[in-house]
C-alpha positions as MATLAB code, in Angstrom:
seq = 'XXXXXXXXXXXXXXXXXXXXXXXXXXXXXXXXXXXXXXXXX';
ca = [
      -0.769   45.479  -17.950;
      -1.508   42.411  -15.900;
      -1.681   42.233  -12.134;
       1.645   40.383  -11.952;
       3.267   43.169  -13.992;
       1.930   45.792  -11.586;
       3.231   43.835   -8.584;
       6.613   43.459  -10.269;
       6.776   47.213  -10.929;
       5.897   47.924   -7.303;
       8.686   45.625   -6.095;
      11.153   47.261   -8.481;
      10.079   50.703   -7.291;
      10.632   49.719   -3.665;
      14.034   48.249   -4.466;
      14.973   51.376   -6.410;
      14.032   53.600   -3.456;
      16.062   51.419   -1.083;
      19.112   51.575   -3.343;
      18.811   55.349   -3.703;
      18.816   55.684    0.101;
      21.893   53.466    0.351;
      23.656   55.561   -2.271;
      22.785   58.794   -0.482;
      24.092   57.446    2.831;
      27.258   56.227    1.152;
      27.836   59.623   -0.463;
      27.346   61.382    2.880;
      29.809   58.999    4.547;
      32.340   59.702    1.801;
      32.001   63.466    2.258;
      32.262   63.167    6.050;
      35.463   61.149    5.675;
      36.899   63.732    3.291;
      36.241   66.504    5.787;
      37.584   64.492    8.712;
      40.754   63.528    6.852;
      41.379   67.060    5.622;
      41.422   68.337    9.221;
      38.994   71.186    8.422;
      36.292   70.279   10.902;
];
C-alpha cells in the first residue's frame, strides 16, 4: 500500500464516520417525530 492509498483510506474512514453520525441523527429525528405525532409523549 502506498502513502496516497493510506491517505485515501483515512479520508474515506472520516467521511464514513460523518455519514454514520448524520444517519443516526436523522433516525433519532424520525423517531421523535413519530412520538410527537402519535400524541404519546
